[in-house]
Residue, then its C-alpha position, 0 to 999 in steps of 0.5 A: m536656610e538654604l533649602i527654604p528658598s529652592a524648594l518654595i518654587p517646586l513646592i509652590f508648582y506642585l500644589h498649583t498642579r494640584k488645584g480643582k474646582v470648588t464642589g461645595i464641601s471643603f476643608i480647611d488645614s493649616t501648618r507652621l513653617p518655622i524658619c528658624s528657632n524662637f531664640r534667632a528669630t531676631r536676628n534673622k535676615v533671610f526672610e526679613g520683612l515676610a516671616n513673622w510670630g505665629k501660634s499654633s496648637i505646639g506653642w509660638f513660632f517664627g515663620f509662615k503659615l501654610h493654609l491648605i483647602p482640600h475638598s472631597a476629591l482631594r485636590f487642593v482649592t488653594 
């Protein structure tokens, strides 16, 4: 649980440096960022009020969903 807050700021900074201009063709992808197991989700206090239940192709999870939109030049739009 202590690694996620310390890694979040560098991740945001890295993704911001990779940001490019919109060229017209973009691909949307998302990945799950679970913060704990589903059994411990009701007892989570670290991200209380921020994390929520989500569903992916793997199944249900408790945490965040990261959406990336890379375009053809391999830069991130958002």
